[in-house]
C-alpha positions, 0 to 999 in steps of 0.5 A, a space after each residue: 299419727 300416720 303419714 300417707 306413706 305409712 298408711 299406704 303400707 298397711 295391709 288394710 289400705 292395700 286390701 281396700 285399694 285393691 277391692 276398690 280397683 276391682 270394683 271400678 273395673 266391674 263398673 265399666 263392664 256394662 258399658 263395654 258390653 253395650 259397646 258390643 265388646 265380647 265377654 271373653 275380650 272384656 275378661 282378658 283385657 281387664 284381667 277379670 274372671 270370665 264367669 263374673 263377666 258372664 254373670 254381669 252380661 246375663 243381668 243386662 236388660 236389652 234396650 
């Protein structure tokens, strides 16, 4: 049986962790946009692709 330390060293775990980490960043993007933060600043600070941020911004509905 895997121990947690061994599990964390597997490729599957690392890839899943990174994917979840990136998805977590994307979840906060609409909140940051609503707060008035520019798409360029969001992309730079979160180290995300600018086009991904622009796509999320274009999908936002005005309040």
